[in-house]
C-alpha positions in Angstrom: 10.8 -20.1 24.8 12.8 -19.6 21.9 14.4 -22.7 22.5 11.0 -24.6 23.3 9.6 -23.6 19.9 13.2 -24.5 17.9 12.4 -27.9 19.5 8.8 -28.2 18.4 9.8 -27.2 14.9 12.2 -30.3 14.7 9.9 -32.8 15.8 6.5 -31.4 13.8 8.5 -30.1 10.9 7.9 -33.5 8.6 4.4 -33.7 9.9 3.4 -30.3 8.1 6.0 -30.7 5.1 3.1 -32.1 2.9 1.0 -29.0 2.5 1.1 -27.9 -1.1 1.1 -24.2 -2.0 -2.5 -23.9 -1.7 -3.3 -25.6 1.1 -0.7 -23.4 2.7 -2.6 -20.3 2.1 -6.1 -22.3 2.9 -4.2 -22.6 6.2 -2.8 -19.0 6.7 -6.4 -17.6 5.3 -9.2 -19.9 7.3 -6.7 -19.6 10.9 -5.5 -16.5 10.9 -7.4 -13.5 11.0 -6.7 -11.1 8.5 -7.6 -7.5 8.3 -8.1 -7.3 4.9 -11.0 -9.7 5.1 -12.8 -9.2 8.6 -11.7 -6.0 9.8 -10.6 -4.4 13.1 -10.8 -8.2 14.9 -7.8 -8.7 13.2 -5.2 -5.6 14.4 -3.4 -6.7 16.9 -2.2 -3.9 18.9 1.2 -4.3 20.0 4.2 -6.2 18.4 4.4 -8.7 20.7 3.5 -11.8 18.2 6.1 -10.4 15.4 9.2 -10.0 18.1 8.8 -13.4 19.0 8.5 -14.9 15.7 11.1 -12.7 14.6 13.6 -14.1 17.7 12.4 -17.5 16.4 13.7 -16.9 12.8 16.9 -14.8 14.3 15.5 -11.8 14.0 16.4 -11.6 10.2 15.4 -8.0 9.8 18.8 -7.4 11.7 20.2 -8.7 8.9 19.7 -5.9 6.0 19.3 -2.4 5.6 15.4 -0.9 5.1 13.5 2.1 4.3 10.4 2.4 6.2 7.5 4.0 4.8 3.9 5.3 6.2 1.0 7.2 5.9 -2.7 7.3 5.1 -2.5 7.5 1.0 0.6 7.1 -1.4 2.7 4.9 0.8 2.3 2.2 -1.5 3.1 4.0 -4.8 6.1 5.5 -2.7 7.7 1.7 -2.1 7.3 1.7 -5.2 8.8 4.4 -6.6 11.7 3.8 -4.3 12.2 0.6 -5.1 12.5 1.0 -8.8 14.8 3.7 -7.9 17.2 2.2 -6.0 16.8 -1.5 -8.4 17.8 0.9 -11.7 20.6 2.3 -9.3 22.3 -1.9 -9.2 20.9 -2.3 -5.3 19.6 -6.0 -4.7 16.0 -4.6 -3.1 13.2 -6.2 -1.4 10.1 -4.7 -1.3 7.1 -5.7 1.1 3.7 -4.0 0.5 0.1 -4.9 1.1 -2.7 -6.0 0.1 -1.5 -7.7 -2.4 -4.2 -7.8 -5.9 -4.3 -11.0 -7.4 -1.7 -13.2 -5.5 -0.6 -13.8 -2.1 3.4 -13.7 -3.4 2.8 -10.2 -4.8 3.3 -8.5 -1.0 7.4 -10.0 -1.0 9.6 -9.4 -4.4 12.9 -8.9 -4.6 14.3 -7.0 -7.6 10.2 -6.9 -8.7 10.1 -10.7 -9.0 7.6 -11.9 -6.4 9.0 -14.7 -3.7 8.5 -18.2 -4.8 5.5 -19.8 -3.7 8.1 -23.3 -2.5 9.6 -20.6 -0.4 5.9 -19.8 1.1 5.5 -23.6 1.8 8.2 -23.9 3.6 8.3 -21.1 5.4 4.9 -21.9 7.1 5.9 -25.5 7.2 9.1 -24.7 9.6 7.2 -22.1 12.1 3.8 -24.1 12.1 4.2 -25.4 15.6 4.8 -21.5 16.6 1.8 -20.4 14.4 -0.3 -22.8 17.1 1.5 -21.6 20.0 2.0 -17.9 19.2 -1.5 -17.0 17.8 0.0 -14.6 15.7 -2.7 -12.5 12.4 -2.4 -13.3 9.3 -0.4 -10.2 8.6 2.2 -10.8 11.4 3.1 -13.8 9.7 3.7 -12.4 6.5 6.0 -10.0 7.7 7.5 -12.3 8.8 8.0 -14.1 6.6 9.0 -11.2 4.0 12.0 -10.4 6.6 13.3 -14.3 6.4 12.8 -13.9 2.8 15.3 -10.7 2.3 17.2 -11.8 4.7 18.1 -15.6 2.9 18.1 -13.3 -0.6 21.0 -11.0 0.7 19.1 -8.1 0.2 21.5 -4.6 0.2 18.3 -2.9 1.0 14.4 -2.9 1.7 11.3 -0.9 1.7 8.8 -1.7 4.2 5.3 -0.3 3.8 3.6 -0.6 7.0 0.0 -2.1 7.3 -2.1 0.4 9.4 -0.9 3.1 10.9 2.7 2.6 12.1 3.9 2.9 16.1 1.6 -0.4 16.7 2.2 -1.9 12.8 4.0 -5.1 12.9 6.7 -3.6 10.4 7.6 -1.4 13.1 10.8 -3.9 14.6 12.8 -2.7 12.2 15.4 0.2 12.5 15.6 1.5 9.3 18.1 3.6 7.4 15.5 5.9 6.4 11.8 6.6 7.2 9.1 8.2 5.0 5.7 9.7 5.8 3.2 10.1 2.7 -0.2 11.8 3.5 -2.3 12.0 6.2 -5.8 12.0 6.1 -9.0 10.1 7.2 -9.0 6.4 7.3 -9.0 3.3 10.0 -10.4 6.1 12.7 -12.3 3.4 14.6 -8.1 2.0 14.9 -5.8 5.2 14.7 -7.8 7.7 16.0 -10.8 10.3 15.9 -8.5 13.4 14.8 -5.7 14.5 12.4 -3.9 14.5 15.4 -4.1 11.3 16.6 -3.2 9.7 13.4 -0.4 11.5 12.7 1.1 10.2 16.3 0.6 6.7 15.3 2.4 7.2 11.8 4.9 9.4 13.9 5.7 6.4 15.7 8.0 4.9 12.5 10.4 8.0 13.5 13.3 6.1 15.6 16.2 7.5 17.8 19.0 9.5 15.0 17.6 7.7 11.6 16.4 10.5 9.1 12.8 11.2 8.7 11.2 12.7 5.2 7.6 14.1 5.8 6.2 14.0 1.9 3.9 17.6 3.0 3.8 19.9 5.3 0.0 19.9 6.7 -0.2 22.5 9.0 -3.2 20.5 11.0 0.1 17.8 11.5 3.4 19.4 11.6 3.8 19.8 14.9 3.1 16.3 15.7 5.9 15.2 13.6 8.6 17.8 14.9 7.5 16.7 18.5 8.7 13.3 17.7 12.0 14.1 15.6 12.8 16.2 18.2 12.4 13.4 21.0 14.5 10.7 18.7 17.3 13.4 17.8 16.0 12.7 13.9 16.6 14.8 11.5 13.7 15.7 9.8 12.5 16.9 6.2 9.1 18.6 4.9 9.2 17.4 1.3 7.2 19.8 -0.3 9.8 23.1 1.4 12.1 21.6 -1.1 10.4 20.0 -4.1 7.4 21.4 -5.8 6.1 19.1 -8.3 3.7 20.4 -11.0 1.5 17.3 -13.3 2.3 19.0 -16.7 0.1 16.0 -18.1 -0.9 12.9 -16.6 2.9 11.0 -16.0 4.5 14.0 -16.8 5.9 16.7 -14.2 7.9 19.3 -13.3 10.4 19.1 -10.3 11.7 22.6 -9.1 14.3 22.0 -6.7 16.0 25.3 -5.1 17.4 27.2 -8.0 17.2 23.4 -10.6 14.1 22.7 -12.8 13.7 19.5 -14.5 11.5 17.6 -16.0 10.2 13.5 -14.8 8.3 11.3 -17.1 6.4 8.8 -14.1 4.5 5.5 -15.6 1.8 5.8 -13.0 -0.8 8.6 -14.4 -2.2 9.4 -11.6 -2.1 13.3 -11.2 -2.0 12.9 -7.1 1.5 11.0 -7.3 2.7 14.9 -7.3 2.0 14.8 -3.5 3.8 11.9 -3.4 7.0 12.6 -6.0 8.0 14.9 -4.1 8.5 12.6 -0.9 10.7 9.9 -2.8 12.4 13.1 -4.1 13.2 14.0 -0.8 14.2 10.3 0.4 16.7 9.8 -2.6 18.4 12.8 -1.5 18.9 11.2 2.3 19.7 8.2 0.9 22.3 9.8 -1.0 23.6 11.7 1.6 23.8 8.0 3.4 26.2 6.9 0.7 24.1 5.6 -1.9 24.8 6.5 -5.5 21.9 7.1 -6.9 22.2 9.4 -10.3 20.0 11.4 -11.5 19.6 9.0 -14.6 18.5 5.9 -12.0 15.9 8.2 -10.6 14.6 8.9 -14.5 14.7 5.0 -15.7 13.4 4.0 -12.2 10.4 6.1 -12.4 9.4 6.5 -16.1 9.0 2.5 -15.5 8.0 1.7 -11.7 5.1 -0.8 -12.9 8.0 -2.8 -15.1 10.2 -2.5 -12.6 8.3 -3.6 -9.3 4.5 -5.1 -10.8 2.8 -2.3 -9.1 -0.7 -2.3 -10.3 -3.9 -0.8 -10.1 -2.9 3.3 -9.6 -4.9 5.4 -12.1 -4.6 1.8 -14.6 -6.2 1.6 -18.0 -7.7 -1.2 -18.4 -9.3 -0.8 -21.5 -10.0 1.5 -24.5 -13.1 2.8 -26.4 -14.8 3.2 -24.3 -12.0 4.3 -21.6 -11.8 2.1 -18.7 -9.6 3.2 -16.4 -9.3 1.8 -12.3 -7.9 3.2 -9.0 -7.0 1.4 -5.4 -7.8 4.8 -3.7 -10.4 4.3 -1.0 -10.5 7.0 1.4 -12.1 10.4 1.1 -8.9 12.2 0.7 -7.8 9.4 -1.9 -11.4 9.7 -4.1 -11.1 13.4 -3.2 -8.0 13.0 -5.9 -9.6 10.8 -8.3 -12.8 12.7 -8.8 -10.8 15.8 -9.6 -8.7 13.3 -12.7 -11.8 12.2 -13.4 -13.3 15.9 -14.1 -10.3 16.8 -16.1 -10.6 13.8 -18.7 -12.9 14.5 -21.4 -15.7 12.0 -22.2 -19.3 12.1 -23.6 -20.7 10.6 -20.2 -19.4 9.0 -17.1 -20.0 5.3 -15.5 -18.9 4.8 -12.0 -18.3 1.0 -11.0 -18.2 1.4 -7.5 -18.3 -1.2 -4.4 -17.2 -0.3 -0.7 -16.6 -1.9 2.8 -18.8 -1.9 5.5 -16.8 -1.8 8.5 -16.4 2.3 7.3 -18.2 5.7 7.1 -18.7 5.8 3.3 -20.9 9.3 3.5 -17.6 11.8 3.3 -17.0 9.5 0.0 -20.5 9.4 -1.1 -20.8 12.6 -0.8 -17.7 13.9 -3.1 -19.0 11.5 -6.3 -20.2 13.1 -9.2 -24.2 13.4 -9.6 -23.9 13.3 -13.4 -22.8 9.9 -13.6 -24.4 6.5 -14.2 -23.9 4.0 -11.3 -22.9 0.5 -11.0 -22.6 -0.9 -7.3 -20.8 -4.0 -6.9 -19.0 -5.9 -3.6 -15.8 -7.7 -3.7 -15.9 -11.5 -2.1 -14.7 -10.9 1.4 -16.7 -10.9 4.6 -16.0 -7.0 4.5 -18.1 -6.2 1.6 -21.0 -3.7 1.9 -24.1 -5.4 -0.4 -24.2 -3.7 -3.3 -28.3 -3.0 -2.0 -26.8 -1.0 1.1 -24.8 0.9 -1.2 -27.1 1.8 -3.8 -29.1 3.0 -0.8 -26.7 4.7 1.1 -24.9 6.3 -2.6 -29.0 7.4 -3.3 -29.1 10.0 -0.4 -26.6 11.8 -2.4 -28.2 11.8 -6.0 -26.0 9.1 -7.0 -28.0 6.9 -9.2 -27.8 3.1 -10.4 -28.0 -0.1 -10.5 -26.7 -3.2 -8.4 -24.5 -6.2 -9.5 -23.1 -9.2 -8.1 -19.4 -8.6 -8.4 -17.1 -6.0 -10.1 -17.0 -8.2 -13.7 -20.9 -8.5 -14.0 -21.2 -4.8 -13.2 -18.1 -3.8 -15.7 -19.6 -5.4 -18.7 -23.3 -3.6 -17.5 -21.3 -0.6 -17.9 -19.6 -1.8 -21.3 -23.2 -2.1 -23.0 -24.3 1.1 -21.9 -21.8 3.0 -23.0 -20.1 4.8 -26.7 -16.9 4.6 -27.7 -17.0 8.3 -26.2 -17.7 7.4 -22.8 -15.3 7.0 -19.3 -16.3 4.1 -17.2 -13.9 4.4 -13.5 -13.6 1.5 -11.9 -12.4 1.6 -8.0 -14.0 2.5 -4.3 -12.3 0.2 -2.4 -8.6 -2.1 -3.2 -10.3 -5.6 -2.9 -13.2 -4.5 -5.8 -10.2 -3.5 -8.3 -8.0 -6.8 -7.4 -11.1 -8.7 -8.5 -11.2 -7.4 -11.9 -10.7 -10.2 -14.5 -7.6 -9.6 -16.7 -6.0 -7.0 -14.6 
């Protein structure tokens, strides 16, 4: 099949070479199923397409070292933190994450610099005949694109974040030098399973034979799933929370207890929930040192205090306005929102305004049940097919005592919240990654 596809590319390349960047993205968005936009119908429950695409490209994922990161919450932040530390240690570092907030090229970075639009155009032009024969998903294409780019850029190491699950995720064709699994919680139950054990089984699928695995948190309900998988793979397993105790002293400032040592770290990601991720990142760095990577404590300090600048991460407890204070966060499931609500309660303000949007293919009742009732709500929707209408969200929210008005989009809702606020109020914006992505000037 490979020879046939390569032949097709040689004969058809010229016909597709004329697409510009906008036309290329339109082709990807309109012709390939994209989970972020349409939901479960885009999820491919095997690795066949990714394997075929990688074979077509000469298996680029075999040409660089990688770290594989999975989990329900925290895998994006953890991936960016690891990349920032590796960059600070002078390793040429690839980073693949999803979804993007503003621009497609955010998904693929080398040393924090986004993949060029020209590369995106060239890549899609090169493999378009194969796309039309294999019929891959949007995500499968972007994974192959990232691997091809990292190989061409000759990165020293790439941090690869899973998209959904792990075992059947398109990224799971790699054999990394290290795997990291963050928090396990309730999300995508329609695809990953209706129990934490089933969800964990899918995440544990990234554990590879003889490849060390770090689990950020020891969660009694699921630890046996990881232990069994690690034993099957003869892989050394570390539960980071057993070795690193991380205490938030103030937003972005943490005390770390490691054995008999105690030290402090500044992190430019201000969400207190990062305590749960930081232990896993620090344990992963310990494993990388054992594997021969030269990463000093200064590299760790410098990387963590500049994650956003080094890697471009946005949308994690990010301040986007002051007087009134306006903060956005991409947390979107029960566990993520529970941590956000805790931090909201720790924030000083006169009155709380909640700008909220959600997707319609999830049971939002558990999230709504934990949101504060002593706030004014501004219900909105992202411009994607999966978005729950503001009217439906308002109706569901009212059942939990959450009262407010509806708005067509997040920016109208933010403006209304501003108008209704004093300088001492607090406006929170979130509920969905896609709502945060549409904030102007983020």
